[in-house]
C-alpha positions as semicolon CSV with decimal commas, in nm:
position;residue;x (nm);y (nm);z (nm)
1;M;1,619;1,709;-0,951
2;N;1,366;1,971;-1,061
3;G;1,111;1,692;-1,104
4;L;1,150;1,584;-0,742
5;K;1,123;1,943;-0,622
6;E;0,804;1,998;-0,824
7;A;0,658;1,672;-0,695
8;L;0,722;1,770;-0,333
9;Q;0,570;2,113;-0,393
10;L;0,260;1,955;-0,545
11;L;0,207;1,721;-0,250
12;S;-0,053;1,852;-0,004
13;T;0,036;1,790;0,362
14;R;-0,329;1,830;0,458
15;L;-0,449;1,569;0,207
16;F;-0,163;1,339;0,305
17;L;-0,293;1,347;0,664
18;V;-0,651;1,296;0,541
19;S;-0,529;0,988;0,351
20;M;-0,369;0,854;0,667
21;V;-0,690;0,902;0,864
22;L;-0,899;0,729;0,596
23;F;-0,656;0,437;0,582
24;F;-0,659;0,393;0,958
25;I;-1,039;0,405;0,968
26;G;-1,037;0,093;0,750
27;Y;-0,748;-0,062;0,944
28;T;-0,916;0,000;1,280
29;V;-1,251;-0,144;1,170
30;A;-1,092;-0,460;1,022
31;P;-1,053;-0,661;1,349
32;W;-1,418;-0,598;1,441
33;V;-1,536;-0,718;1,097
34;Y;-1,304;-1,019;1,127
35;Y;-1,437;-1,102;1,475
36;K;-1,799;-1,067;1,358
37;D;-1,712;-1,281;1,054
38;I;-1,893;-1,059;0,803
39;K;-1,825;-1,284;0,506
40;I;-1,917;-1,042;0,227
41;L;-1,647;-0,801;0,348
42;L;-1,391;-1,067;0,434
43;A;-1,410;-1,263;0,108
44;Y;-1,165;-1,050;-0,094
45;P;-0,894;-0,985;0,171
46;K;-0,896;-1,353;0,279
47;W;-0,863;-1,464;-0,083
48;L;-0,583;-1,213;-0,135
49;G;-0,406;-1,328;0,182
50;K;-0,408;-1,691;0,063
51;K;-0,269;-1,589;-0,276
52;L;0,010;-1,388;-0,111
53;D;0,100;-1,678;0,120
54;K;0,117;-1,913;-0,177
55;L;0,335;-1,673;-0,375
56;A;0,566;-1,613;-0,079
57;S;0,621;-1,989;-0,036
58;K;0,748;-2,030;-0,394
59;K;1,123;-2,056;-0,455
60;W;1,164;-1,730;-0,645
61;H;1,494;-1,601;-0,777
62;F;1,579;-1,280;-0,586
63;L;1,544;-1,054;-0,891
64;S;1,220;-1,220;-1,008
65;L;1,061;-1,182;-0,665
66;F;1,177;-0,820;-0,639
67;V;1,036;-0,730;-0,983
68;F;0,708;-0,905;-0,901
69;L;0,665;-0,728;-0,565
70;V;0,750;-0,384;-0,700
71;G;0,533;-0,444;-1,007
72;I;0,223;-0,558;-0,819
73;N;0,252;-0,278;-0,561
74;S;0,313;-0,016;-0,831
75;L;0,009;-0,135;-1,027
76;S;-0,208;-0,131;-0,715
77;L;-0,109;0,223;-0,618
78;F;-0,135;0,343;-0,979
79;I;-0,497;0,224;-0,980
80;D;-0,543;0,420;-0,657
81;L;-0,402;0,726;-0,835
82;L;-0,644;0,674;-1,126
83;S;-0,932;0,675;-0,876
84;G;-0,879;1,050;-0,874
85;F;-1,079;1,067;-1,196
86;V;-1,396;0,965;-1,008
87;P;-1,519;1,211;-0,742
88;G;-1,515;1,050;-0,398
89;L;-1,358;0,722;-0,511
90;P;-1,014;0,789;-0,351
91;V;-1,190;0,813;-0,014
92;L;-1,342;0,467;-0,058
93;F;-1,016;0,323;-0,193
94;A;-0,814;0,455;0,103
95;I;-1,056;0,305;0,356
96;W;-1,081;-0,021;0,159
97;T;-0,701;-0,053;0,139
98;G;-0,667;-0,002;0,513
99;F;-0,940;-0,257;0,573
100;N;-0,785;-0,521;0,344
101;I;-0,440;-0,481;0,497
102;G;-0,600;-0,493;0,841
103;V;-0,784;-0,820;0,775
104;I;-0,473;-0,988;0,631
105;T;-0,257;-0,862;0,920
106;Y;-0,509;-0,964;1,187
107;H;-0,547;-1,310;1,034
108;T;-0,172;-1,364;0,992
109;L;-0,075;-1,244;1,340
110;V;-0,384;-1,390;1,510
111;G;-0,460;-1,045;1,647
112;K;-0,121;-1,000;1,818
113;F;0,088;-0,684;1,774
114;Y;-0,179;-0,553;1,537
115;F;-0,088;-0,184;1,530
116;S;0,280;-0,219;1,618
117;S;0,323;-0,453;1,319
118;L;0,290;-0,146;1,096
119;L;0,629;-0,031;1,224
120;N;0,809;-0,302;1,026
121;P;1,071;-0,177;0,774
122;V;0,862;-0,267;0,467
123;A;0,549;-0,086;0,588
124;L;0,753;0,223;0,678
125;F;0,811;0,271;0,305
126;E;0,497;0,115;0,156
127;L;0,248;0,306;0,371
128;P;0,386;0,655;0,289
129;A;0,379;0,551;-0,079
130;A;0,011;0,460;-0,040
131;F;-0,070;0,782;0,146
132;I;0,100;0,987;-0,127
133;S;-0,099;0,803;-0,396
134;F;-0,428;0,869;-0,218
135;S;-0,342;1,233;-0,150
136;L;-0,257;1,290;-0,518
137;A;-0,584;1,123;-0,619
138;L;-0,779;1,338;-0,371
139;Q;-0,605;1,649;-0,498
140;Y;-0,693;1,570;-0,858
141;N;-1,049;1,504;-0,740
142;C;-1,053;1,859;-0,613
143;V;-0,938;1,983;-0,953
144;L;-1,223;1,798;-1,124
145;V;-1,495;1,918;-0,886
146;Q;-1,342;2,269;-0,890
147;C;-1,265;2,319;-0,522
148;P;-1,195;2,692;-0,465
149;W;-0,835;2,635;-0,352
150;A;-0,765;2,396;-0,643
151;E;-0,738;2,684;-0,890
152;Q;-0,385;2,749;-0,764
153;I;-0,253;2,396;-0,830
154;P;-0,174;2,213;-1,159
155;Q;-0,487;2,117;-1,349
156;S;-0,328;1,853;-1,573
157;F;-0,323;1,488;-1,460
158;L;0,029;1,463;-1,606
159;A;0,163;1,666;-1,312
160;Y;0,016;1,413;-1,068
161;L;0,150;1,121;-1,269
162;K;0,499;1,275;-1,261
163;A;0,470;1,323;-0,884
164;F;0,369;0,956;-0,855
165;L;0,679;0,850;-1,050
166;W;0,911;1,074;-0,848
167;L;0,773;1,003;-0,500
168;V;0,588;0,672;-0,495
169;I;0,798;0,446;-0,718
170;P;1,129;0,506;-0,532
171;L;0,959;0,422;-0,201
172;L;0,819;0,101;-0,350
173;I;1,161;0,005;-0,486
174;I;1,317;0,041;-0,140
175;A;1,027;-0,150;0,019
176;G;1,060;-0,419;-0,249
177;L;1,430;-0,470;-0,177
178;I;1,366;-0,504;0,196
179;E;1,067;-0,736;0,151
180;T;1,248;-0,956;-0,101
181;A;1,549;-0,988;0,128
182;A;1,322;-1,070;0,425
183;I;1,131;-1,340;0,232
184;K;1,450;-1,501;0,101
185;L;1,604;-1,496;0,450
186;A;1,292;-1,653;0,603
187;Q;1,296;-1,926;0,337
188;R;1,663;-1,998;0,401
189;I;1,606;-2,026;0,777
190;E;1,310;-2,258;0,716
191;E;1,519;-2,480;0,487
192;E;1,800;-2,502;0,744
193;E;1,551;-2,595;1,017
194;K;1,409;-2,873;0,800
195;K;1,759;-3,003;0,729
196;S;1,846;-3,009;1,099
197;E;1,522;-3,196;1,175
198;N;1,600;-3,460;0,913
199;K;1,945;-3,530;1,053
């Protein structure tokens, strides 16, 4: 458990909060961009939303779906962590992630329950995982640009990678289990409704 303790000690509460603010800047702007139909900004999240809908409609085996969801989310947040190698890039990634999730959410829910939808069980684990990834990337950014306070924290990227493995991956595994169960349950309900309609 020393690894978990070290990971928690490395995590900056201040940068975690900064990551939250950056994410919600993107999330808050998303409905306005969607309403104004700014196509250049909407192209990627709309494409991604269609892909996710198509994947969710497939008849996955529980384990296959779980591995896929955890894998794709882990890869996405690992790329966010790697953004720490480029000064300023984690800031853009955090805003962009919030924006993309916002567009997909706004489109899916037709604008209803936009902010309260983030209180769903999956998001309650996935969002902290994202905020941790961004805060670790920002912290490593500070190491690279030699922020005065960064002299007192680990300088090696390996420390941030270990923190990612200890803090982010477990949250994504829990979120993956919940999301997989929710998708399979929704598919089962849909199948039963179709059967009852055909009777």
